[in-house]
C-alpha positions, 0 to 999 in steps of 0.5 A: 869320115871322109869330109872331116878329113877334108876339112881339117886338111883345108884348114891345113892349106888355108892357114897352117901352111901360110902361117908357117910359110910367113914365118919361116921367111920372116925368120930367113929374111931375118938371118940374112939381114943378120949375116949379111947386113941385107935381105934377097928376097929370091928365098923368101919367094921360093917358100912361098911358091912351095907353100903355094904347091903345098896348099894346091896338094892338100887341097886336091886331096881335100877335094877329092874326099869332099868330092866323094863324100858329096856323091854319096847324099841322096838327090836333090844335094845342097848346094851348101854342099857344092858351095863347100866343095868350091871354096875347098877347091880354092887353094888348089885353083891358085896353085894349079893357074900359078904352075900354068903362068910358070909353064906358059913364061918358061920361068 
């Protein structure tokens, strides 16, 4: 059960959130162009950063659930399951790197 929920959260982090953020960004740009004749990219950048943070948060939860399911397996554990954990952790790693860069650069 934990592994299934982890895969659903991973799917959301890899597909649903980026698709939603892209759609919202396109709508925001179109609305700005319609009203002002030009579009500022800062709100869209904020949407993208929010998407990275949300995907990272979901990824963190999915990694914890997948790790708990992984620990229940008997030794020797399959390397394929370890590769799944690394795949699930990628959005979290990207989000953590972004936060680290923001903290280090003072941005």
